[in-house]
C-alpha positions in Angstrom: 5.0 23.8 -28.6 7.3 22.2 -25.9 6.8 18.7 -24.5 5.0 19.7 -21.3 2.6 22.0 -23.1 1.9 19.4 -25.8 1.1 16.8 -23.1 -1.2 19.2 -21.2 -3.0 20.1 -24.4 -3.5 16.4 -25.3 -4.8 15.6 -21.9 -7.2 18.5 -21.9 -8.7 17.5 -25.2 -8.8 13.8 -24.4 -10.4 14.5 -21.1 -13.1 16.7 -22.7 -13.8 13.9 -25.2 -14.0 11.3 -22.5 -16.6 13.3 -20.7 -18.6 14.7 -23.6 -18.0 12.0 -26.2 -20.4 9.7 -24.4 -23.1 11.9 -23.0 -24.6 11.1 -19.6 -24.1 11.3 -15.9 -22.0 9.0 -13.9 -25.2 7.4 -12.5 -26.5 6.8 -16.0 -23.2 5.4 -17.1 -22.6 2.8 -14.5 -23.5 1.3 -11.2 -23.1 4.0 -8.6 -24.5 1.9 -5.8 -22.4 0.1 -3.2 -22.3 -3.5 -4.2 -24.0 -5.7 -1.6 -22.5 -8.8 0.0 -24.3 -11.0 -2.4 -23.9 -8.9 -5.5 -21.5 -9.8 -8.3 -18.9 -7.2 -9.3 -18.7 -6.8 -13.1 -15.1 -6.0 -14.2 -13.6 -4.5 -17.4 -9.9 -4.5 -18.3 -7.8 -1.8 -20.0 -4.3 -2.6 -21.2 -4.0 -6.4 -21.7 -0.3 -7.1 -21.6 1.7 -9.3 -19.4 0.9 -7.5 -16.1 -2.9 -7.7 -16.8 -2.7 -11.4 -17.4 -2.0 -12.1 -13.8 -5.0 -10.1 -12.7 -7.2 -11.8 -15.2 -6.1 -15.2 -14.1 -6.7 -14.5 -10.5 -10.1 -13.0 -11.1 -11.1 -15.9 -13.2 -10.2 -18.3 -10.3 -12.2 -16.1 -7.9 -15.2 -16.1 -10.3 -15.1 -19.9 -10.3 -14.4 -20.3 -6.6 -16.7 -17.6 -5.2 -18.9 -16.5 -8.0 -18.8 -12.9 -6.8 -17.0 -11.3 -9.8 -17.6 -11.5 -13.5 -15.2 -10.7 -16.3 -17.2 -8.5 -18.7 -15.0 -6.7 -21.3 -11.4 -6.0 -22.4 -9.6 -3.2 -24.2 -6.3 -3.0 -25.9 -4.7 -1.3 -29.0 -2.7 -4.3 -30.2 -4.9 -6.7 -32.2 -3.0 -9.8 -31.0 -3.4 -8.8 -27.3 -7.1 -8.2 -27.9 -7.5 -11.7 -29.3 -5.5 -13.3 -26.5 -7.4 -11.3 -23.8 -10.7 -12.4 -25.2 -9.5 -16.0 -25.1 -8.2 -15.6 -21.6 -11.3 -13.9 -20.2 -13.9 -15.8 -22.2 -15.8 -12.5 -23.0 -17.9 -12.3 -26.1 -16.6 -10.7 -29.3 -18.7 -7.5 -28.9 -17.0 -7.0 -25.4 -13.6 -6.6 -27.0 -12.8 -2.9 -27.4 -10.1 -0.8 -29.1 -11.2 2.5 -27.5 -11.0 2.7 -23.7 -13.8 5.2 -23.7 -16.2 2.7 -25.2 -15.4 0.2 -22.4 -15.8 2.9 -19.7 -19.2 3.9 -21.1 -20.7 0.4 -20.7 -23.5 0.2 -18.2 -22.8 -3.4 -17.3 -19.4 -2.6 -15.7 -18.9 -1.8 -12.0 -15.1 -1.7 -11.8 -12.2 -1.3 -14.2 -8.7 -2.7 -13.8 -6.1 -0.6 -15.6 -2.6 -1.9 -16.5 -1.6 0.4 -19.3 1.8 2.2 -19.6 2.4 4.9 -17.0 1.8 7.9 -19.4 -1.8 6.7 -20.0 -2.8 6.1 -16.4 -4.4 9.5 -15.9 -6.6 9.4 -18.9 -7.7 5.8 -18.5 -8.5 6.3 -14.8 -10.3 9.6 -15.3 -12.5 8.1 -18.0 -13.5 5.3 -15.7 -14.1 7.5 -12.7 -16.2 10.0 -14.7 -18.4 7.2 -15.9 -19.2 5.9 -12.5 -16.7 3.1 -12.2 -14.4 2.1 -9.3 -10.8 1.6 -10.4 -7.9 -0.7 -9.7 -5.0 1.3 -11.2 -1.6 -0.3 -11.6 1.3 1.5 -10.0 2.7 4.1 -10.4 -0.4 6.2 -9.7 0.3 8.5 -12.6 3.0 10.0 -14.8 2.9 13.5 -13.2 2.1 15.0 -9.8 -0.7 17.2 -11.3 -2.4 14.1 -12.8 -2.3 12.4 -9.4 -3.8 15.4 -7.7 -6.7 15.5 -10.3 -7.5 11.8 -9.9 -7.5 12.1 -6.1 -9.9 15.0 -6.3 -12.1 13.2 -8.8 -12.3 10.1 -6.6 -13.6 12.2 -3.8 -16.0 14.2 -6.0 -17.4 11.2 -7.7 -17.5 9.1 -4.5 -15.6 6.3 -6.1 -13.1 3.7 -4.8 -9.6 3.6 -6.3 -6.8 1.2 -5.3 -3.3 1.8 -6.6 -1.9 -1.5 -7.6 1.2 -1.8 -5.4 0.5 -5.1 -3.6 3.1 -4.4 -0.9 0.6 -2.1 0.8 -1.5 -5.2 1.6 1.4 -7.3 3.0 0.8 -8.0 6.7 4.4 -7.1 7.5 3.7 -3.4 7.0 0.4 -3.4 8.8 2.1 -5.0 11.8 4.9 -2.5 11.5 2.4 0.4 11.5 0.9 -0.9 14.8 4.3 -1.3 16.4 5.1 2.3 15.4 1.8 3.6 16.7 2.4 1.7 20.0 5.6 3.6 20.5 7.9 0.6 20.4 10.7 2.4 18.6 10.0 6.0 19.7 9.9 8.7 17.2 10.6 7.6 13.6 13.8 9.2 12.3 14.7 7.4 9.1 13.8 4.3 7.0 15.4 2.3 4.3 14.0 0.1 1.4 14.9 -0.9 -2.1 15.7 -3.7 -4.5 18.6 -5.6 -6.0 17.9 -7.2 -9.4 20.7 -8.5 -11.5 19.2 -8.5 -15.0 22.5 -8.5 -16.8 22.3 -12.0 -18.2 18.8 -11.2 -19.5 20.2 -8.3 -21.5 19.0 -5.8 -19.0 15.9 -5.0 -17.0 12.7 -4.4 -18.9 14.0 -6.0 -22.1 10.7 -7.8 -22.7 10.3 -10.0 -25.8 9.4 -8.2 -29.0 6.7 -9.9 -31.0 8.2 -10.4 -34.5 4.7 -10.0 -35.9 4.1 -6.6 -34.3 3.8 -3.7 -36.7 1.9 -0.5 -37.4 -0.7 -2.8 -39.2 -1.7 -4.4 -35.9 -0.6 -1.8 -33.3 -2.4 1.5 -33.1 0.9 3.5 -32.6 -0.9 6.9 -32.4 -3.0 5.6 -29.6 0.0 4.2 -27.8 1.8 7.5 -27.9 -1.3 9.4 -26.7 0.0 12.4 -24.6 3.7 11.4 -25.2 5.9 13.2 -27.8 5.3 12.1 -31.3 7.8 9.6 -32.7 8.0 7.1 -35.6 6.8 3.6 -34.9 9.1 1.6 -32.8 8.5 -1.9 -31.6 11.3 -1.5 -29.2 9.5 1.4 -27.5 6.2 -0.3 -27.6 7.3 -3.5 -25.8 10.1 -2.0 -23.7 8.5 1.3 -22.8 9.8 1.3 -19.2 13.3 2.1 -20.6 12.3 5.5 -21.9 11.4 8.8 -20.2 8.5 9.5 -22.5 6.5 6.7 -20.9 8.1 5.9 -17.6 10.3 6.9 -14.7 12.3 3.7 -14.8 13.3 2.3 -11.4 11.5 5.2 -9.6 8.1 4.5 -11.0 8.4 0.7 -11.5 10.1 -0.3 -8.3 10.4 2.6 -5.8 6.6 3.1 -5.8 6.4 -0.4 -4.3 9.1 0.4 -1.8 7.9 3.8 -0.6 4.1 3.3 -0.5 3.9 0.7 2.3 6.6 2.5 4.3 4.7 5.8 4.2 1.5 4.0 5.0 3.1 2.5 8.1 4.8 5.7 9.3 2.0 8.1 8.4 1.0 9.4 5.0 2.3 12.9 4.1 3.9 15.0 1.4 7.7 15.2 1.2 9.6 18.4 1.9 12.4 17.7 -0.6 13.8 14.8 -2.7 17.4 14.3 -4.0 18.2 11.5 -6.4 21.4 10.2 -8.0 22.6 7.2 -10.1 23.4 6.5 -13.6 23.5 4.1 -16.6 26.6 2.1 -15.6 26.1 -1.3 -17.2 22.9 -1.6 -19.3 23.6 1.0 -22.0 20.5 0.4 -24.2 18.2 2.8 -22.3 17.5 6.3 -21.2 16.6 5.6 -17.6 19.3 4.7 -15.0 20.2 1.1 -14.2 21.3 2.2 -10.7 19.2 4.7 -8.8 19.1 6.2 -5.3 16.5 8.6 -3.7 16.6 10.4 -0.4 13.1 11.6 0.5 13.0 14.1 3.3 9.7 14.4 5.2 9.0 17.0 7.9 10.3 14.7 10.7 12.1 11.8 9.1 14.0 10.6 6.0 13.5 7.6 3.7 16.4 6.2 1.7 15.6 4.2 -1.3 18.3 2.2 -3.1 18.1 0.0 -6.2 20.2 -1.4 -9.0 19.0 -3.7 -11.8 22.6 -4.5 -12.6 23.4 -5.9 -9.1 21.6 -8.3 -6.9 22.6 -6.6 -3.6 19.5 -5.2 -1.8 19.2 -3.0 1.4 17.2 -3.9 4.5 13.6 -2.8 4.6 13.6 -1.1 8.1 12.2 1.7 10.1 14.5 3.3 12.6 13.4 5.4 15.6 14.8 7.2 18.6 14.5 4.1 20.8 14.9 1.2 18.4 14.2 -0.2 14.9 11.8 -2.5 13.1 13.4 -4.9 10.6 10.6 -5.6 8.1 12.5 -7.6 5.5 16.1 -8.6 4.6 15.3 -8.1 0.9 12.9 -5.6 -0.6 11.3 -8.2 -2.9 11.1 -11.2 -0.5 8.2 -11.2 2.0 7.8 -15.0 2.3 9.0 -14.8 5.9 6.4 -14.9 8.8 7.6 -12.2 11.2 9.1 -8.8 11.7 11.6 -7.9 14.4 11.5 -5.0 16.8 14.9 -4.4 18.3 15.6 -1.7 20.9 18.6 0.6 20.9 21.2 -0.3 23.5 20.2 2.8 25.6 16.6 1.7 25.7 16.8 -2.1 26.3 15.7 -1.8 30.0 12.6 0.2 29.2 11.8 -2.0 26.2 11.9 -5.2 28.3 9.8 -3.6 31.0 7.2 -2.7 28.3 7.2 -5.9 26.3 8.7 -8.5 28.6 11.3 -9.5 26.1 14.7 -8.2 24.9 13.7 -8.4 21.2 10.2 -8.6 20.0 9.3 -11.0 17.2 5.8 -10.2 15.8 4.2 -12.9 13.7 2.9 -11.9 10.2 1.1 -13.7 7.5 3.8 -14.6 4.9 3.1 -13.4 1.4 2.2 -16.7 -0.3 -0.6 -15.3 -2.6 1.2 -12.7 -4.6 -1.1 -9.9 -5.7 -4.4 -11.5 -4.7 -4.6 -10.0 -1.1 -4.4 -6.5 -2.7 -7.0 -7.3 -5.3 -9.2 -8.8 -2.6 -8.8 -5.6 -0.5 -10.0 -3.6 -3.5 -13.0 -5.8 -4.1 -13.9 -5.6 -0.4 -13.7 -1.8 -0.6 -16.0 -1.8 -3.7 -18.6 -3.5 -1.5 -18.1 -1.6 1.7 -17.3 1.8 0.2 -14.4 2.1 2.7 -10.9 3.2 1.8 -8.7 0.4 0.4 -5.1 0.0 1.7 -3.6 2.2 -1.1 -6.3 4.7 -2.0 -6.1 7.8 -4.0 -5.0 10.1 -1.2 -2.1 8.0 -0.1 -1.4 7.2 -3.8 -1.1 10.9 -4.5 1.3 11.6 -1.6 3.6 8.7 -2.7 3.4 9.8 -6.4 4.6 13.3 -5.3 7.8 11.9 -3.9 8.4 9.5 -6.8 8.0 12.1 -9.4 10.2 14.6 -7.5 12.8 11.9 -7.5 12.6 11.5 -11.3 12.8 15.3 -11.7 15.7 15.5 -9.3 17.7 12.9 -11.3 17.0 14.5 -14.6 17.6 18.0 -13.5 20.6 17.1 -11.3 19.3 19.1 -8.3 17.3 18.7 -5.2 13.6 19.2 -5.7 11.7 21.1 -3.0 7.9 20.6 -2.7 7.6 24.2 -1.5 9.6 25.7 -4.4 8.0 23.4 -6.8 4.4 24.2 -6.1 3.9 26.5 -3.0 0.3 27.4 -3.9 -0.7 23.9 -4.5 0.7 22.6 -1.2 -1.6 24.9 0.8 -4.6 23.3 -0.9 -3.6 19.7 -0.1 
């Protein structure tokens, strides 16, 4: 059985167990009501590594300051992380789970935060959705496009709220850019740029997280970690540094480019790509399967997005949207949004019309600087749980972004341009 068939078979069986293993309807499982303004949202956590710690810490502060959330249960497959998560959240011993399906089956949970490795996102999210829970799902949305499509359909069918955890989609800079585009200040959008520059060479390379010397098969459920991924002998390297390996991640594309692309597509207008071409290589950091330098050109029906990143060099491109009449400079660096404005600059040929429209030669639009990290995005999710409105990065947008990201991974690995039409012509007509 090849890798793709093996993964599909695992997902099919695991999905069936998630639904039938804990009998009951979504309404019976969890709270299917819309939380009222004065109701407390009860939250469970799946995947309690470093990323989850920041979510737990913020929600603990919110629970103390506002009293409108409660930390109820945690789940992990590493005994040490389960213990630390219990200490961090303050939940009772019986609220610490090894099996994510047990956590999802709890009737005292309204929402689940998921920060597991990419290859587990689909199963964890589906289990939560099918048991009546709203979901905050760390980026990337999923490992494959098919998984993203299924989750998006399930969110609609189950009438749930799902937020993809790419906090850039809640930065004011992109929402102000969206309005400037909608107001016609730069004409028709033609192309956009974004990306990152991270020089991780002195740290031994990007994603070389610390390996716990006490970690072993005795305290890590290796079989559960692998899940739908190809079977391999236990490897602490792969467990702690999974982003370096294709079995569990798409490297720069899934870890960083999802952040870069999602808010741009939100600002310009969500849609599926026509085709994606990717390039790059492992030029400096040789201890990995995924590239340390990566480029993607994403062609949409009427514009192109260029994404550029190296984790072996600190140089970063502008975050900008360019139109037929001008451009919006959103950020000088793709990771720094501490500034308090964006700039709208007309092309030379349209300066007169721009000044007549705006009264200025260059428009500086004030924005709220990002001083609160991830918290505005989590707040947006919690607001959506109460209002039942779409969050900033819901399942539909998340699916469209994931399509481009996964096509980029496939393009690099197959060394060819990937076309959405050629890839799945029947599927596109349904979306």
